[in-house]
N, C-alpha and C positions, 0 to 999 in steps of 0.2 A: 327617556324622558322627550318630548315634541317640543318643537320652537315656544307653540303656545305656554305649556308647562313652565317652560324655562323662562320665561316672560314675566308669569304671573308670579313665580319663586322669586326671581332675582329683585323685581319691583318691590315686591313685598319683604325682602331681606337684604338692605342693602348692602351689608358688610358684611362677608366670611368670617366665620371663629365668633369665639364668645370674647366680651368686654369684660373685665371685672366692675364690680361698683368701686371699689378704690381708684380706678384709673379714668371713671366717667363721674362717676358719683350723679350729682344733681347738676352737672354743668351745661348750660345751655350748649348745642349743637347744629351743626348746617351739614347736611346732606348734600353732594354735588353729584348730578348724573350726567354725565356727557354722551351722546349720540352722536357719533360718527359715519356719515351717510354721504352720497352721491350727487351731483347736478343732475336734474331731470327729473324723472317719475320719481324714484326712492324720495328726493329731499321733500317733493310736493308730498307725498303720502305721510312723511314723518311729521312736515308741518299742521297738515290737515289734521291728521291723530293727535298733536300737543294741542290745536286751537279748539276741535271740537270735541274732543273726548279728556284727555289727559288734565289739562289746564280748569277746563270746570268741574272735574272732581276734587283736585286739589282747593279749587274755591270754597267746595263746601264741605270739605273734611275738617275743619276747625285748627287748620296749622297756625302759626303763631304768624306767617310770613314765608313767602314764597315767590321765586321770579323766573322768568324764562328768557334764556337769551340765544341771541345766534352769534355765532364769532365772524366779526371784522377783518380782524387783523391779526395774522399768525398762522402757523403751521396746522393743516387738517381740515380746512371747510371744506364742503360745509360743517358746520358742527351746532349743534344744539343742545344746550346747557340747562341746568333745571338746577336751583340753590333751594334748598326748602329747611326751615328753620324749625327747631323743637326744643322743649323744653330740657331734654335730656335723652340719654340715649334708652333707656328703659320707656320712657314717653312714647318716643320715636317706634321703637319696638309694636308697642301695647296699639299706638293709633293704625299702625300697618294691618296689624293681626285684623283688626276691624277693618276695615277698607277691604283688604282682601277677600273679605269674606260675604262682600257684597255683591249683588248683579252688577251694578257700576263698574265695577273695577275690573270683572270679568269681560265685561262687554267691550272696555276701552282696550283691553289686552287682545280682544278678539280682533278688533278693528285696525290694531297696528299689526297683526301677523297675517291678514286679511291678503289674499293676491299670490302670485308666484314669485314677484321681484319682492325681495326682504326692502324694510324701507330705512334700515342701517346696517353698515359693516360692523359696526363693532361699538360694545358700550362698555363704558369705567365709570367705576363709583368709589366715591371717596368720604369718609367720614372725619369733618373737622369739629374740633372742640374750641368753643369759642373762647376767648381771653377773658380774663376780669375787666380788660379796660374797652372791649368793645361794644359797639352799640348792638342794640337788636336790630334785624333787618326789618322789623315790622315798622321803624322810624323811616321808612323807604317808601312804605307803601303808598298808593295811590297814581291816579292817571298825570300824565303832562301833556302838555303843549305837543310836543315830539320827544319819542322814547331818547332817553340818553344812552350815551355812551359808558361803558364800564369797563375800567382798568383792573386786569384781576394780575394782581404780581405775587410771585413767588419767591421768597427770599433764602435761599440755603445756606447755612452755617455747616461749619465741619465737625465742631461736637456740640453738644447738649449745654457745657457751659458756654459757648459762645452763643449757642441761641439765648440761653439766659439773659444775654449780657443785652442780645435784639431785644428783646421783650421790656428790658429795663428802660434800654432808650426811646421805646416807642409811648412807653407808658408816662416817662418821665418829661424829658421837652421837647421831643419829636412831633409829638400829635398839636401841641400847640403852634409850633411853626408851622404845620400843615394846615392848620385853620388859618392861619394868617396871611397865607399865600393865595389861601382859595382852594385848599386840597380838603377834602371832607370822607375820609372813608367811612361805609357804612357797615363794614366786617374785617375784624382780625382775627384769626383763628389757626390752630395748629392741628394740621391732619395728625391723625390718630395710625392711618395707614397711608402706604402709597409712595409714590417715587420722592426721591431726594430728600429724606427725613435726613437729619429733622430742622423743618424749616416752620417760617410762618407765611400765611398766605392773605392778603388782603385785597379789598374790593373796595373801589373808588368810582364814582358817577362823576361825569362832566356833561354839561349840557352841548358841547360840541369838542370836534377834535383839535381847533386853535384854541379853545378855553383849556384844553389840558397842555397843549405845548407853554402856554402863558405862563400857565401855574408851576407845570415842573420847572422852566426857567427860572422863574422867581424864587422856589425852592434850593435851585444849586445855586443862586448868586447872593443868598440871605447868610450874612454874616455869621447868625447867630448860629445856625445850620453847620457852617463850614467849623466852627471851635466844636460844637459838640460831636461832631463826625470825629476830628483830631481827637480829643479825648478820649472816645470811646476805643479808638483804635491803640494809643497811648498806652490804654487800660488793658484790652483785652484779644489786640491784635485785628484783623481782618475778620469783623465777626459776620460777615455775609459774601461768602465767593462766589457765588453763583445768583445770576436771577433772571427768572423769565416772568417776560411782558406779554398778556394778550388782550386785545382789546374786543370785546363783545360790544354788542346792543339791545335793548329790552326789546322784546316782539311788542304787537300791540295789544295783545292779550294777556301779559304780562301781569303779576299781582304786584310786582315792582317795576316802576317805569322811569 
């Protein structure tokens, strides 16, 4: 298989292996695609492809919502991240099967692969099942005066029992406290495959990095949050043992800004 065939098949089939109906059902999901590139011509080509070929294709393909983001703070820059919402895993496969049969998709794949210098060094895909309490990414669609910063947090729990306690805390008092102090996540999801399982992954927009700092400080100082955290630890132990934080910024051509 040459590189173009690989790109076509990999973009069209985001996750290796089968997914049973019992595990996904009609649950909405989000596809995460990460492209790791190099500063200079490779990154310029990757951004050009995203802006001029792939994002217009996504915009015309009927996805509920999608976003394109650059990694601003974190290991692995430069990196381009796509988040694509689907009504279900089965709908995801149906839509990609239709898209990959079209000329526009094949032309986009050709543009990404042209030239002797690859546009990216590696590609990673994750499938995240949205929680029952997650908003739809569609609520965050639309243009902004300036593209926002988006903090991606991954909370790893040692066991599924303790991850369940994390879900209960989010679905209960924690999100209410978030909103009160200015933290408004647009996605809560649990990866079906990927590193650091089990975990919950969530995404929060901020108008600026200063606004982010102020909101998280207010959250940490909040007396109700301190009580809720102490109660959850007493009940289930340290339910989050490792946290990954990455800061992205929406591109000017992203469907979510």
